C-alpha positions in Angstrom: 0.0 0.0 0.0 2.8 2.4 1.0 4.7 1.7 -2.3 1.7 2.2 -4.4 0.7 5.4 -2.7 4.3 6.9 -3.1 4.4 5.9 -6.8 0.9 7.3 -7.3 1.9 10.7 -5.9 4.8 10.7 -8.4 2.4 10.0 -11.2 3.9 6.6 -12.0 0.7 4.7 -11.8 -1.0 5.1 -15.1 -3.9 3.6 -17.1 -3.2 2.1 -20.5 -3.9 5.4 -22.2 -1.2 7.1 -20.2 -3.5 9.0 -17.9 -2.6 8.9 -14.3 -4.8 6.8 -12.0 -7.1 8.6 -9.6 -6.1 7.0 -6.3 -7.7 8.6 -3.2 -5.8 6.5 -0.7 -6.2 3.8 1.9 -9.4 3.8 4.0 -7.3 4.6 7.1 -6.4 7.9 5.7 -9.9 8.8 4.4 -12.1 8.3 7.4 -12.1 10.4 10.4 -14.0 9.4 13.6 -14.2 10.7 17.2 -11.4 9.6 19.3 -13.7 7.5 21.6 -14.8 5.5 18.6 -11.4 5.1 16.9 -10.5 1.7 18.5 -14.0 0.3 17.7 -13.8 1.3 14.1 -10.2 0.1 13.7 -11.3 -3.2 15.2 -14.4 -3.5 13.0 -12.5 -2.8 9.9 -9.5 -5.0 10.7 -7.2 -5.6 7.7 -9.7 -3.8 5.5 -8.5 -0.5 6.9 -5.6 -0.6 4.3 -7.8 -1.3 1.3 -7.4 1.5 -1.3 -10.1 3.7 -2.6 -9.8 4.8 -6.2 -12.0 6.4 -8.9 -12.9 3.5 -11.4 -12.4 -0.1 -12.3 -9.8 1.0 -14.9 -7.8 2.7 -12.2 -7.9 -0.6 -10.2 -6.8 -2.6 -13.1 -4.0 -0.3 -13.8 -3.0 -0.4 -10.2 -3.0 -4.2 -10.0 -1.0 -4.3 -13.2 1.5 -1.8 -11.7 1.9 -3.9 -8.6 2.4 -7.1 -10.7 5.0 -5.6 -12.9 7.0 -4.1 -10.0 6.6 -7.2 -7.9 5.3 -5.0 -5.1 2.8 -7.2 -3.4 -1.0 -7.1 -3.4 -3.8 -4.8 -2.4 -7.5 -4.8 -2.4 -9.3 -1.9 -4.2 -12.6 -0.1 -3.9 -13.5 1.8 -7.1 -15.9 4.6 -6.1 -17.8 4.3 -9.4 -18.9 0.8 -8.6 -19.9 1.5 -5.0 -23.7 1.9 -4.4 -25.3 3.6 -1.3 -27.8 1.5 0.5 
């Protein structure tokens, strides 16, 4: 996750058409909760707290390919465009 975020900031994570991926970051950096709920939220999310939120499925595919090519591990992605409110 750290490697991908650093490379994304440098503009190195790109789609096939050369556009940079829109990566918002890991859930841990995107959510803000009151301090008295922090431990409960962290416990509930578990390892999912490091999952990465990005704009689209194309961004996710490009990020997966980037990790593969650079042998930089694995990550789980949440494309915003595919998320639906309930």
